[in-house]
C-alpha beads as a LAMMPS data file, in Angstrom:
LAMMPS data file: protein, C-alpha beads

325 atoms
324 bonds

1 atom types
1 bond types

-500.0 500.0 xlo xhi
-500.0 500.0 ylo yhi
-500.0 500.0 zlo zhi

Masses

1 110.0

Atoms # bond

1 1 1 -6.665 -3.622 28.032
2 1 1 -8.622 -6.000 30.342
3 1 1 -12.167 -5.609 29.748
4 1 1 -13.660 -8.581 29.642
5 1 1 -15.752 -10.173 32.669
6 1 1 -17.022 -6.764 33.453
7 1 1 -20.700 -6.243 33.862
8 1 1 -21.957 -3.954 30.589
9 1 1 -24.882 -1.547 30.431
10 1 1 -27.662 -2.855 27.864
11 1 1 -26.542 -0.015 25.265
12 1 1 -22.965 -1.436 25.284
13 1 1 -24.127 -4.959 24.684
14 1 1 -25.855 -3.587 21.429
15 1 1 -22.880 -2.011 20.530
16 1 1 -20.648 -4.842 20.949
17 1 1 -22.608 -7.053 18.807
18 1 1 -23.119 -4.296 16.155
19 1 1 -19.271 -3.677 16.336
20 1 1 -19.046 -7.815 15.974
21 1 1 -21.323 -7.768 13.141
22 1 1 -19.661 -5.007 11.407
23 1 1 -16.090 -6.427 11.831
24 1 1 -17.460 -9.707 10.358
25 1 1 -18.946 -8.008 7.368
26 1 1 -15.457 -6.194 7.021
27 1 1 -13.958 -9.604 6.728
28 1 1 -15.612 -10.927 3.990
29 1 1 -15.358 -7.666 1.946
30 1 1 -11.620 -8.142 2.766
31 1 1 -11.520 -11.742 1.291
32 1 1 -13.820 -10.987 -1.855
33 1 1 -12.117 -7.513 -2.984
34 1 1 -8.724 -7.720 -1.628
35 1 1 -7.526 -10.775 -3.307
36 1 1 -5.411 -9.031 -6.161
37 1 1 -2.716 -7.583 -3.786
38 1 1 -0.298 -10.106 -2.511
39 1 1 1.548 -8.020 0.350
40 1 1 1.637 -8.580 4.168
41 1 1 -0.697 -5.869 5.077
42 1 1 -3.576 -7.757 3.374
43 1 1 -3.324 -10.686 5.586
44 1 1 -2.724 -8.370 8.506
45 1 1 -5.873 -6.588 7.678
46 1 1 -7.948 -10.185 7.569
47 1 1 -6.204 -10.958 11.142
48 1 1 -7.081 -7.529 12.642
49 1 1 -10.726 -8.311 11.243
50 1 1 -10.847 -11.550 13.233
51 1 1 -9.615 -10.452 16.249
52 1 1 -11.887 -7.261 16.726
53 1 1 -14.980 -9.380 15.829
54 1 1 -14.138 -11.726 18.576
55 1 1 -13.131 -9.297 20.862
56 1 1 -16.386 -7.584 20.739
57 1 1 -18.423 -10.469 20.825
58 1 1 -16.951 -11.670 23.860
59 1 1 -17.237 -8.250 25.308
60 1 1 -20.975 -8.387 24.782
61 1 1 -21.087 -11.420 26.838
62 1 1 -20.023 -8.986 29.836
63 1 1 -19.694 -11.179 33.355
64 1 1 -21.563 -14.510 31.851
65 1 1 -18.622 -16.028 31.235
66 1 1 -15.471 -15.997 33.776
67 1 1 -12.577 -13.881 32.776
68 1 1 -9.841 -16.421 33.440
69 1 1 -11.614 -18.867 31.071
70 1 1 -9.945 -20.078 27.924
71 1 1 -12.022 -17.963 25.454
72 1 1 -11.084 -14.548 27.209
73 1 1 -7.392 -15.877 27.671
74 1 1 -7.626 -16.195 23.697
75 1 1 -9.127 -12.753 23.160
76 1 1 -6.348 -11.306 25.351
77 1 1 -3.603 -12.746 22.829
78 1 1 -5.789 -11.973 19.933
79 1 1 -6.034 -8.303 21.442
80 1 1 -2.568 -7.902 21.766
81 1 1 -2.021 -8.239 17.963
82 1 1 -4.584 -5.575 16.745
83 1 1 -2.427 -2.644 17.415
84 1 1 0.781 -4.116 16.180
85 1 1 -0.766 -5.418 12.998
86 1 1 -2.303 -2.026 12.417
87 1 1 0.882 -0.218 12.718
88 1 1 2.938 -2.398 10.037
89 1 1 -0.257 -2.387 8.002
90 1 1 -0.522 1.449 7.603
91 1 1 3.252 2.240 7.052
92 1 1 3.757 -1.150 4.736
93 1 1 0.721 -0.189 2.453
94 1 1 1.892 3.490 2.226
95 1 1 5.513 2.388 1.693
96 1 1 4.684 0.297 -1.255
97 1 1 2.610 2.953 -2.961
98 1 1 5.606 5.306 -2.771
99 1 1 7.846 2.581 -3.628
100 1 1 5.747 1.856 -6.878
101 1 1 5.946 5.350 -7.826
102 1 1 9.312 6.102 -7.037
103 1 1 8.803 8.387 -4.964
104 1 1 10.377 10.331 -2.325
105 1 1 9.468 7.709 0.469
106 1 1 10.608 4.723 -1.801
107 1 1 14.317 3.563 -1.909
108 1 1 13.706 1.904 -5.260
109 1 1 13.287 3.726 -8.668
110 1 1 11.295 1.563 -11.309
111 1 1 14.160 0.662 -13.056
112 1 1 16.230 -0.209 -10.141
113 1 1 14.442 -3.097 -8.932
114 1 1 17.370 -5.302 -9.143
115 1 1 19.709 -3.112 -7.315
116 1 1 17.577 -2.397 -3.978
117 1 1 19.330 0.356 -1.470
118 1 1 18.944 0.113 2.430
119 1 1 18.311 3.600 2.738
120 1 1 16.359 5.526 5.383
121 1 1 12.558 4.932 4.171
122 1 1 13.809 0.841 4.117
123 1 1 15.061 1.496 7.420
124 1 1 12.015 3.277 8.638
125 1 1 10.065 0.163 7.227
126 1 1 12.017 -2.188 9.538
127 1 1 11.634 0.043 12.575
128 1 1 8.240 0.053 12.445
129 1 1 8.299 -3.833 12.501
130 1 1 10.602 -3.555 15.846
131 1 1 8.083 -0.877 17.379
132 1 1 5.109 -3.083 16.397
133 1 1 7.140 -6.270 17.989
134 1 1 7.838 -4.188 21.166
135 1 1 4.200 -3.083 21.674
136 1 1 2.976 -7.061 20.830
137 1 1 5.311 -7.778 23.985
138 1 1 3.893 -4.757 25.880
139 1 1 0.218 -5.694 25.246
140 1 1 0.988 -9.382 26.604
141 1 1 2.916 -8.192 29.869
142 1 1 -0.191 -6.109 30.145
143 1 1 -3.038 -8.355 29.063
144 1 1 -1.617 -11.288 31.143
145 1 1 -0.470 -9.457 34.354
146 1 1 3.050 -10.532 33.938
147 1 1 4.718 -7.465 35.828
148 1 1 5.268 -8.530 39.546
149 1 1 4.290 -6.173 42.240
150 1 1 1.928 -4.285 39.928
151 1 1 -1.703 -3.496 40.228
152 1 1 -3.734 -4.792 37.380
153 1 1 -7.387 -3.633 38.525
154 1 1 -7.616 -0.457 36.308
155 1 1 -5.122 -1.359 33.599
156 1 1 -6.819 -0.661 30.326
157 1 1 -10.189 0.441 31.838
158 1 1 -9.920 4.079 30.520
159 1 1 -8.556 6.616 28.188
160 1 1 -6.241 9.817 28.647
161 1 1 -9.318 11.366 31.079
162 1 1 -8.993 8.304 33.157
163 1 1 -4.967 8.394 33.009
164 1 1 -5.327 12.185 34.480
165 1 1 -6.928 10.749 37.522
166 1 1 -4.650 8.020 38.422
167 1 1 -0.886 9.430 36.741
168 1 1 0.586 7.299 39.379
169 1 1 -0.623 3.897 38.014
170 1 1 2.168 2.219 35.853
171 1 1 -0.025 -0.220 34.502
172 1 1 -2.582 2.188 33.234
173 1 1 0.467 4.130 31.375
174 1 1 1.669 0.888 29.894
175 1 1 -1.898 -0.186 28.802
176 1 1 -2.299 3.256 27.052
177 1 1 1.224 3.452 25.466
178 1 1 0.004 1.174 22.076
179 1 1 -3.031 3.207 21.300
180 1 1 -0.748 6.574 21.910
181 1 1 1.541 5.103 19.427
182 1 1 -1.293 3.806 16.829
183 1 1 -2.538 7.151 16.762
184 1 1 0.866 8.865 15.811
185 1 1 1.653 6.445 13.158
186 1 1 -1.704 6.631 11.704
187 1 1 -1.979 10.386 11.586
188 1 1 1.635 10.333 9.958
189 1 1 0.396 7.664 7.460
190 1 1 -2.848 9.327 6.541
191 1 1 -0.806 12.774 6.191
192 1 1 1.587 10.736 3.415
193 1 1 -1.481 9.088 1.796
194 1 1 -3.272 12.184 1.303
195 1 1 -0.220 13.444 -0.516
196 1 1 -0.060 10.486 -2.545
197 1 1 -3.366 10.881 -3.454
198 1 1 -2.639 14.534 -4.668
199 1 1 0.445 14.320 -6.447
200 1 1 1.182 10.627 -7.574
201 1 1 -1.710 8.810 -8.200
202 1 1 -3.102 8.378 -11.696
203 1 1 -6.884 8.388 -11.521
204 1 1 -8.252 12.078 -10.886
205 1 1 -11.719 11.206 -9.877
206 1 1 -10.919 9.674 -6.628
207 1 1 -8.452 12.263 -5.020
208 1 1 -10.721 13.010 -1.944
209 1 1 -11.198 9.521 -0.954
210 1 1 -7.525 9.201 -0.041
211 1 1 -8.337 11.285 2.792
212 1 1 -10.575 9.043 4.345
213 1 1 -7.769 7.732 6.238
214 1 1 -7.632 10.721 8.026
215 1 1 -11.119 10.784 9.210
216 1 1 -10.418 6.887 10.441
217 1 1 -7.114 8.118 12.328
218 1 1 -9.140 10.855 14.355
219 1 1 -11.890 8.506 15.186
220 1 1 -9.424 6.118 16.905
221 1 1 -7.522 8.809 18.736
222 1 1 -10.598 10.261 20.141
223 1 1 -11.749 7.187 21.299
224 1 1 -8.856 7.029 23.635
225 1 1 -10.126 10.252 25.367
226 1 1 -12.562 8.994 27.473
227 1 1 -13.142 7.913 31.353
228 1 1 -13.817 4.241 32.326
229 1 1 -17.887 4.638 31.905
230 1 1 -17.848 4.508 28.217
231 1 1 -14.058 3.831 27.478
232 1 1 -14.871 0.203 26.083
233 1 1 -17.515 1.234 23.920
234 1 1 -15.332 4.367 22.419
235 1 1 -12.330 2.877 22.250
236 1 1 -13.674 -0.185 20.596
237 1 1 -15.612 1.799 18.008
238 1 1 -12.250 3.934 17.291
239 1 1 -10.347 0.822 16.198
240 1 1 -13.357 -0.329 14.286
241 1 1 -13.417 3.063 12.249
242 1 1 -9.552 2.860 11.852
243 1 1 -10.663 -1.092 10.392
244 1 1 -12.743 0.452 8.066
245 1 1 -10.593 3.500 6.993
246 1 1 -7.485 0.778 6.711
247 1 1 -9.593 -1.547 4.895
248 1 1 -10.883 1.074 2.186
249 1 1 -7.338 2.662 1.856
250 1 1 -6.123 -0.858 1.087
251 1 1 -8.844 -1.306 -1.762
252 1 1 -7.756 2.126 -3.349
253 1 1 -4.134 0.983 -3.030
254 1 1 -4.932 -2.065 -4.748
255 1 1 -6.734 -0.458 -7.636
256 1 1 -4.094 2.335 -8.097
257 1 1 -1.368 -0.170 -8.241
258 1 1 -3.172 -2.093 -11.000
259 1 1 -3.765 0.985 -12.590
260 1 1 -0.443 1.768 -12.543
261 1 1 0.675 -1.726 -13.761
262 1 1 -1.819 -1.181 -16.582
263 1 1 -0.277 2.125 -17.586
264 1 1 3.361 1.189 -17.219
265 1 1 1.961 -2.051 -19.719
266 1 1 0.688 0.581 -22.179
267 1 1 3.442 2.580 -22.421
268 1 1 5.849 -0.539 -23.109
269 1 1 3.514 -1.632 -25.600
270 1 1 3.343 1.782 -27.217
271 1 1 7.406 2.337 -27.266
272 1 1 7.624 -1.380 -28.541
273 1 1 5.315 -0.144 -31.537
274 1 1 6.844 3.273 -32.185
275 1 1 10.233 1.256 -32.120
276 1 1 8.812 -1.235 -34.473
277 1 1 7.615 1.515 -36.842
278 1 1 10.460 3.427 -36.649
279 1 1 12.664 0.047 -37.398
280 1 1 10.392 -0.242 -40.466
281 1 1 10.677 3.337 -41.704
282 1 1 14.619 2.920 -41.535
283 1 1 14.512 -0.399 -43.380
284 1 1 12.060 1.137 -46.035
285 1 1 14.115 4.382 -46.260
286 1 1 17.674 2.107 -46.599
287 1 1 15.778 0.029 -49.362
288 1 1 14.887 3.248 -51.161
289 1 1 18.250 4.265 -50.997
290 1 1 19.529 1.232 -52.070
291 1 1 17.173 0.967 -55.107
292 1 1 18.288 4.903 -56.163
293 1 1 21.560 3.990 -56.127
294 1 1 21.514 0.637 -57.934
295 1 1 19.242 2.723 -60.391
296 1 1 22.363 5.399 -60.866
297 1 1 25.008 3.003 -61.288
298 1 1 22.492 1.207 -64.015
299 1 1 22.289 4.822 -65.843
300 1 1 25.913 5.456 -65.856
301 1 1 26.987 1.869 -67.126
302 1 1 24.508 2.740 -69.808
303 1 1 25.683 5.974 -70.571
304 1 1 29.134 4.713 -70.558
305 1 1 28.203 1.727 -72.780
306 1 1 26.631 4.222 -75.368
307 1 1 29.645 6.651 -75.331
308 1 1 31.838 3.582 -76.414
309 1 1 29.480 2.493 -79.188
310 1 1 29.482 5.793 -80.461
311 1 1 33.213 6.031 -80.279
312 1 1 33.380 2.927 -82.166
313 1 1 31.382 3.912 -84.833
314 1 1 33.119 7.153 -85.065
315 1 1 36.390 5.140 -85.556
316 1 1 34.404 3.278 -88.250
317 1 1 33.313 5.944 -90.300
318 1 1 36.808 7.610 -90.150
319 1 1 38.594 4.485 -91.434
320 1 1 35.888 4.180 -94.275
321 1 1 36.474 8.276 -95.015
322 1 1 33.007 9.249 -94.792
323 1 1 33.737 11.488 -91.928
324 1 1 36.344 14.679 -92.633
325 1 1 39.161 14.302 -89.968

Bonds

1 1 1 2
2 1 2 3
3 1 3 4
4 1 4 5
5 1 5 6
6 1 6 7
7 1 7 8
8 1 8 9
9 1 9 10
10 1 10 11
11 1 11 12
12 1 12 13
13 1 13 14
14 1 14 15
15 1 15 16
16 1 16 17
17 1 17 18
18 1 18 19
19 1 19 20
20 1 20 21
21 1 21 22
22 1 22 23
23 1 23 24
24 1 24 25
25 1 25 26
26 1 26 27
27 1 27 28
28 1 28 29
29 1 29 30
30 1 30 31
31 1 31 32
32 1 32 33
33 1 33 34
34 1 34 35
35 1 35 36
36 1 36 37
37 1 37 38
38 1 38 39
39 1 39 40
40 1 40 41
41 1 41 42
42 1 42 43
43 1 43 44
44 1 44 45
45 1 45 46
46 1 46 47
47 1 47 48
48 1 48 49
49 1 49 50
50 1 50 51
51 1 51 52
52 1 52 53
53 1 53 54
54 1 54 55
55 1 55 56
56 1 56 57
57 1 57 58
58 1 58 59
59 1 59 60
60 1 60 61
61 1 61 62
62 1 62 63
63 1 63 64
64 1 64 65
65 1 65 66
66 1 66 67
67 1 67 68
68 1 68 69
69 1 69 70
70 1 70 71
71 1 71 72
72 1 72 73
73 1 73 74
74 1 74 75
75 1 75 76
76 1 76 77
77 1 77 78
78 1 78 79
79 1 79 80
80 1 80 81
81 1 81 82
82 1 82 83
83 1 83 84
84 1 84 85
85 1 85 86
86 1 86 87
87 1 87 88
88 1 88 89
89 1 89 90
90 1 90 91
91 1 91 92
92 1 92 93
93 1 93 94
94 1 94 95
95 1 95 96
96 1 96 97
97 1 97 98
98 1 98 99
99 1 99 100
100 1 100 101
101 1 101 102
102 1 102 103
103 1 103 104
104 1 104 105
105 1 105 106
106 1 106 107
107 1 107 108
108 1 108 109
109 1 109 110
110 1 110 111
111 1 111 112
112 1 112 113
113 1 113 114
114 1 114 115
115 1 115 116
116 1 116 117
117 1 117 118
118 1 118 119
119 1 119 120
120 1 120 121
121 1 121 122
122 1 122 123
123 1 123 124
124 1 124 125
125 1 125 126
126 1 126 127
127 1 127 128
128 1 128 129
129 1 129 130
130 1 130 131
131 1 131 132
132 1 132 133
133 1 133 134
134 1 134 135
135 1 135 136
136 1 136 137
137 1 137 138
138 1 138 139
139 1 139 140
140 1 140 141
141 1 141 142
142 1 142 143
143 1 143 144
144 1 144 145
145 1 145 146
146 1 146 147
147 1 147 148
148 1 148 149
149 1 149 150
150 1 150 151
151 1 151 152
152 1 152 153
153 1 153 154
154 1 154 155
155 1 155 156
156 1 156 157
157 1 157 158
158 1 158 159
159 1 159 160
160 1 160 161
161 1 161 162
162 1 162 163
163 1 163 164
164 1 164 165
165 1 165 166
166 1 166 167
167 1 167 168
168 1 168 169
169 1 169 170
170 1 170 171
171 1 171 172
172 1 172 173
173 1 173 174
174 1 174 175
175 1 175 176
176 1 176 177
177 1 177 178
178 1 178 179
179 1 179 180
180 1 180 181
181 1 181 182
182 1 182 183
183 1 183 184
184 1 184 185
185 1 185 186
186 1 186 187
187 1 187 188
188 1 188 189
189 1 189 190
190 1 190 191
191 1 191 192
192 1 192 193
193 1 193 194
194 1 194 195
195 1 195 196
196 1 196 197
197 1 197 198
198 1 198 199
199 1 199 200
200 1 200 201
201 1 201 202
202 1 202 203
203 1 203 204
204 1 204 205
205 1 205 206
206 1 206 207
207 1 207 208
208 1 208 209
209 1 209 210
210 1 210 211
211 1 211 212
212 1 212 213
213 1 213 214
214 1 214 215
215 1 215 216
216 1 216 217
217 1 217 218
218 1 218 219
219 1 219 220
220 1 220 221
221 1 221 222
222 1 222 223
223 1 223 224
224 1 224 225
225 1 225 226
226 1 226 227
227 1 227 228
228 1 228 229
229 1 229 230
230 1 230 231
231 1 231 232
232 1 232 233
233 1 233 234
234 1 234 235
235 1 235 236
236 1 236 237
237 1 237 238
238 1 238 239
239 1 239 240
240 1 240 241
241 1 241 242
242 1 242 243
243 1 243 244
244 1 244 245
245 1 245 246
246 1 246 247
247 1 247 248
248 1 248 249
249 1 249 250
250 1 250 251
251 1 251 252
252 1 252 253
253 1 253 254
254 1 254 255
255 1 255 256
256 1 256 257
257 1 257 258
258 1 258 259
259 1 259 260
260 1 260 261
261 1 261 262
262 1 262 263
263 1 263 264
264 1 264 265
265 1 265 266
266 1 266 267
267 1 267 268
268 1 268 269
269 1 269 270
270 1 270 271
271 1 271 272
272 1 272 273
273 1 273 274
274 1 274 275
275 1 275 276
276 1 276 277
277 1 277 278
278 1 278 279
279 1 279 280
280 1 280 281
281 1 281 282
282 1 282 283
283 1 283 284
284 1 284 285
285 1 285 286
286 1 286 287
287 1 287 288
288 1 288 289
289 1 289 290
290 1 290 291
291 1 291 292
292 1 292 293
293 1 293 294
294 1 294 295
295 1 295 296
296 1 296 297
297 1 297 298
298 1 298 299
299 1 299 300
300 1 300 301
301 1 301 302
302 1 302 303
303 1 303 304
304 1 304 305
305 1 305 306
306 1 306 307
307 1 307 308
308 1 308 309
309 1 309 310
310 1 310 311
311 1 311 312
312 1 312 313
313 1 313 314
314 1 314 315
315 1 315 316
316 1 316 317
317 1 317 318
318 1 318 319
319 1 319 320
320 1 320 321
321 1 321 322
322 1 322 323
323 1 323 324
324 1 324 325
């Protein structure tokens, strides 16, 4: 959405500065607290924070800079990345959670990591990547006005209410397609995450925290509704709310995956300990059985020797005539 270079109201300038500061703080929190999870989504959320911080900082400038300047051209390029990275980040993180637990969404059970299968959920992940790539191209075409014969005067300057007033404008439709797709993916992912929190997570003290993403997704969708007068503020506020929700979701996912790994390690060590104890017990039982068998043989041998001696003595007595035959 080409909002840069327009004159802002005083409240809008203050809010844009606040949004930039919040995005910068989120960037610091992400760098500090999301170091344990090595997936693409962590890198994506950091890039999104940089994009939103930079975008709101320039929007606060308003018409003080030329909208054709290099700074604004860079903002348009970074702005084109935000929604595609949001979409990939949301779906990939949910995918990894379900994959780790071997749930219905995943393609790989925990015991089948060496034999990965290309099934529907895996196809869904690559399909999401394809959609994100297409949305990035669409954003580039809209932000840099690359479509010939189209008017970009009002493209990206309003939400669904503004679209209802100008339904014939192709560029307004093109500018709103990426936010619409993001809203759909965010809502689907938030329900997937809420289901994961209620059915698959190990920790029982934070079940409601998995529903925070629903609130963030709702804020993003609501921010796309309004007219051009407040749309620059509401749309950026919605994306910032989604950034907060996704950041918190990534932190929950990281902690849950760590807890799952610790629990799996505990089970492995417990099984190893039980196996060792069972082996020691079987060895002890075998030793006792061997000792008992040896003692039995010794007793049998001793009894046979006593019988042989008794028979010899009996023969001697018979020969001497001391025993009547």
